[in-house]
N, C-alpha and C positions, 0 to 999 in steps of 0.2 A: 670755562666758557661764559660769556656775558649773557645774562638773562634778557638784556635789552635787544639782543639779536633776534630777528624774526625767525621763527622755526621754519617758515617756508623757504627762506634763503639759506638753509643749512643742509648738509648732507646727513646721512643716517647716523653718523657719529656725533652730530650736533655742531660740527665745524662749519662756520659760514663759508659758502661757496667762494665769495671773493677772496677770503683769506687763503683758501686752498689754491685758487688760481695764482695768487701772488707767490705762494711758496713754490709752485712749479716754475714760475718765472725766475725766482731767485736761483733755483737749481739749474736753470738753463743759462745763467750768467746775465740775466736781464735785471737791471736795477729798478728801484721803486719809481724813479723819475721818468722811466720809459714805459711804465705799465699803468693801464687804467681798465676798469671793468664797468660795464653798464649796470643799471638796476635790473633786477630779475623780471623776466617776462614769462607769461604762461602761454603754451600753445592752445589753439582753439579746441582741440580734441585731446583728451588724456586717456591712456590705457588704464584699465582697472587695476592691474597689479603693480604698476609703477607710477611715480609722480615725476614729470619732466619739467625742468626749469630751463629757460633759454637766456643766454648771456652773450653780449658782444664784448670781446676783449681787444683792446687797442695796444699795440706795441710801437713805440716811436724811436726812431734813430737807432735801429739795431742792424746787425749784419745778417746775411742769409743763414749762416750756421746757427745763430741764436733762434731765428724764426723756425727753422726746421726742428731743432732740438726741443723747442717749446711745444710745437705741434705733436711731435712723437711722444714727449713726456706726458702730455695731456691724455692722449689716447691709450697709452700703455701704463698709466699711473695706477695708484691704489684705489682711486675712486672711479665709478662708472660715468665717464664723460665721452661724448661723441663729437668729433669735429664736423660741423655741418658745412662750413664755408671758410676759405682762407683767401683774403684779398691782399695783394702786395702792391704798394705804391713806392716807386723808386724816388728818392729825394733828388732834386735837381742840383742843389748846391754842394752836396757832400758826397764824395766818391765812395762807393761801396756800402753806403747805409740806406736803409729803407724803413718804411712804416708798414705795419701789417695789422689787419683787422681779422679776427677769428670769430666766427659765430659758432657757439657750442651749445650742446644740450647736456645737462647734468641730471642724473637719475637717482631717485631714492625709492625704496619700496613704499607703496601706498599704505596709509594708516588704515587699520581695520576697525 
């Protein structure tokens, strides 16, 4: 793992959250060109026992099966991630493809 990666943007194993989200996208059949993730945002209130990080993930020109597979894989994956919102925007020019924006919370145990 790169020491240049911010510890706040990483899970408890030290893997950067964006890299984890991209790996889940690859497993759902979504290529790098269709995937982007926002910078980390912090919620206004934090629980004492966990640290929550907020991310917006955008998936472009994917089909509904890929969108559902990605959402399910995020919530049932190895890392504690909660899907907060899923917005679908159907593309007008291409039949069967859509853009999706997922708002997610990623959790790690708080440092003591």
